[in-house]
N, C-alpha and C positions, 0 to 999 in steps of 0.2 A: 627503462625509453619505456616496455610494452606496457609495462602496470600504470606508469602515468598516462599513458594514454589510454586506459582505459575507463579510470578513473574517472578521464577528464570525459568522455562519453558517456559512463553511466551515469554522472552528476549531471552534465547535462541536459541528458536525459530526465532522469530524478523532476530535475526544478523547473522543466519543459512541464512538470505536470504538479508541480509543487502548488500543497493545501493547504487551507487555512478554515476548520469544520467550528462552528459553533456548537461545543462541545457538554451536551444537558445531563449527561450523568458519568458514573463512574465504572460503568460494563466496560467490559475489554475488548480493544477496540483491531482490526486488525488493516492491513491497506490486503487488495491484492492487485499485484505487477501483472501489467499484460500488455501486449505489445498493443494495446491500442489505448493504453493508458492507466490511469490506479482509483480502483474503484475502493474507498473505507467503508467499513460497516462495521456498526455500533452494533457487540453480539450482545444478544439475551440472558447474561445468566442469570440472572435470577427468577428468569420465569422460564427456561430448559435450559437448566441447569446439564443434563446427563446429554444431554445434544449439544451442548458451547463445548462441554469434556472431550466428549471425543474425538470434533470437529481441531480443536486445539492443541489436542495431540499428534494430529494427523501434520498441521501445520507446525511445530514442532521439531516432528522429524524430518522436515524438506520432502514430503507425501507430492504436495500438489509444483513443486520444481518443472516446469516445462511440461504441465498437462496442456489440457486443451478446452475451449468451451466449442462442445463435439457438437452440442443440440441447441437449434437457433431458430425459433417460429415470432417471426413480428406479432405485434398486440396479441403477446401472451407472455415467454419468456424465454432466459438465456442457460443454459446449461452445461457443468462442464466438473472436470475437476479427478475424472476417472479414467482418461488414456492415456496413455504418453505421446507427444507430439511429434516425434518421431517416426516411430512403426506405427502409431495407429494404436497399439495395443493395450489390452486391459492392466493397470497396473493391481498387483496383488496385496489384498489389502487385511484387515482385522475384523476378525467376529462381527459380526451383523452388528445393532444394538435394538434396544424396543423403540415402538414410535412414542414418539415427545410428542400427542400434537392436541389435546386437550389442553389448555392451558389459557384459553383467549386471548391467544396472536393469532391474527387474522392473516392469509393472504393477500393484503394488499400490496398496491405498485411501491415498488421499492423495497421490499421485503426478499431476507434468502432464508429458502429452506432446504432441508433436505430431500432429497430426490429416492425411490425406493422404487422395488419392485410389485408387483399387486398384492404379494403378502404384508402386511402392516411392521410386523418388523426384519427391515431388509433392508434399511440404510444400512451404509459407512462410509462415502467419502463424500460420492457424486450429491452435488448439492445446485439449485435453480435460484435465477433471482427476476422475481415477478413483475412484468414491465405494464399490465396495468392491472386492476383491482378484480383480483379471481378468488372471489371469495368460497366459489361454489369446491374449494380443494379445502375450503374448512372440515374440523372435525365437527361431525354431523349428531356422529351416536355410534355406537361398536362397532357397526355393519359397516357404519360410512366413519370411516376414523382419516380421512382427510390427511394431510399435509405436515410435516414436523417445522412453524417458524422459528429460526435460533436467533434472526437480524434484521437489521432495517438500514440500509444504505442513504450516509449520511454526504457522503459528500462523493462528486462524479456519477452521478445515476446518467450526466447526457452522453457517458463512455460506454452504461449500457446502452443508454440505449440507440448510437450510432453502433455498438452488433448486430441489436437486433433486428438492423435493418440490411445488416447483411446479405449478399445474393447466398446462397443456399439449394444442395445436387442431393442424390443421392452415393450414396460412399459405404467402403466398406470399413469400418471396424469393427476391430480383435475379430478380424477375415469374417465377420457376416454382418449383412446389407443393409443401412441402413437409414435415415430420411433426413430431411433437414441440415445438413452438416454444412458448415460456410464450406464455397471456395476458395475463398483465400483464409488459409490456418489463422485460428483465431488463441492463441499461445500466452497461456498465464504462466512469466517467467519465476514468484513466486508468491506466496501469500505467507505475510509476514507479522507476525506480532508487534502492533507500536508498544515500545515500550517507554513514550519518554516525547512532548510535546515543548518546540524551542516557537518560542518568539522572539526576531530582534524587535527589541524596544525604539519605540517612535520615536525619530528623528527627523531636521530637514530634509529636505530633497536632494535643492540645492544647496553647494559650497563656492567659493573663491578662492583663490590664490589668498592665503594668509589666513583663512579660516579654521578652527580646530572640529575637526571629526571625529568624534565619540559616537561606538558606535559597544554596546551592551544588547546582550541576549536573557532572557528570561524564558525559563518551566514554567509551564502551565498548564490547567487540566488534570494531566496526566502521571505521578508522582509512581518514579521510579523504582522499585525491586531492587536493583543492585547497580553496581558501576558501570558507565561505558567507557566510550572514546568518544572526543569529541572533536568535531573534523570543521573546520573554517575555511574557504576558499574566498575566492575573488575573482571572477573573469574580467580582462581587462576589454578597453574600445577592440583591442589588437584581436581579441579572442583568447589571450594566454593565460592560463591557468596559474594563479600565484595562492601558494598556503599560507595560513596564516599559522605562527603557531607562538609557541611563548615570548620566544627571544625576535621575531619580527616577523618578517618576511621569506616567503624561498619558493623557489622553481619546482623542488625534489620534495616528493608526497609527505607528509609528514602532519600529526597529528594537533591539534593546538592542545589536545591535554587530553593527558590518559586516565586511564578510570578517576573517572570523575562522582567524586562521594556522591552518595544521594544524598548527604546532607544538604551539601551545594546545591540552587537551587538561580542563583544570581553567575552573569558569567558577565566580566569586562573583557570586550574581546581589545578593542586596541583607541590608543588617544594620540592624536598626532598633528599638525599643522598643513594643509594642503601647499607643499613648496610651486615654487615657478614652473607652469611646463605642464601640471599635471590636469590635465583637462578630459572631458570625454564622460559614458555614461562607463559607470562602472557595477558589476551585479554584484552582492553580496549571499554566498550558502551556508548555511551551517547544519549539520543531522549530528544523531547519536550514532554511531556504528556499535557491535559487537566489540570487545577485545583483543585486539593484537589480529583484529578481521580481515583475509583477503581482498586488499582492493582491487584486484583484477575483477573480485566477482562481487561485486559493491553490491547491487542491484539485490542480491540477498541476503545480503548481512547488515543492513537497516533497521533500526531500532527508534527512528523516530520520524518524523514528519521531516521535510526539507522544508527550514527556515529560507528566506526569501527577500531579501531588498534591492533597489536601485537606488544609487547616489549619483545628481550627478557635479558633476567641477569643471567649473568656466575661467 
């Protein structure tokens, strides 16, 4: 029962943040899941390969789980990715990387860049998201090398703006006095590499008794590189969570299909006739998850967006 409840709360949390972005390139996508919402970033693999590779190495290690947006300055930027949320101590990192700022990428509103110390080649894990155009942070010349931009927010900029407006104060970070620390902690739950993009095929939004309801999922934009488990669930008008399986419907946490082949991009879910007495609004949710992932930790193991649609039965 605990797993079911955790899955329900996680799924509902992510459903409330469900995103659908216009993906205009095949560069890597990551979701920054925070206690304020999800920020989706398209990385600049093509223009800042070394910086992106360093960032993704930490993502795959789970480094960013339960870290903080620890520095927030309105009309400037929000910075995070270095301190444990619970202890506010700095997390150990790998070796710093060489500065990759002379790339013609500019610190414009919505871009993500690596934070560093005064010396150029000192960036490790911390990053910041520009909330205004900060072109003074761009590369000028070797004596003024700027900060390395390595991606762009493509969805969730409203979340970034909300974080930037949080009340801040002086506080201790790593046992050292720091400024511009949010009074209410802004926690990065996880940064997840997006490995799939799911969408429900367009269908009528209203049905009546006797109508045939056909539900199908399609994968778009992102080509999966590995098999993943596909989960499909329905939230009833009474807020009950119902799982859709290959055999029907159940309240027991169950995947719709395990280890979905990368060769399959179209997924018929169900086709049934609306029976008498089944009325109300039903929310349909779907997500690709890590194979055999622990559902009690769903938000850390998701590997796609949350596909969401609502149908009404009268």
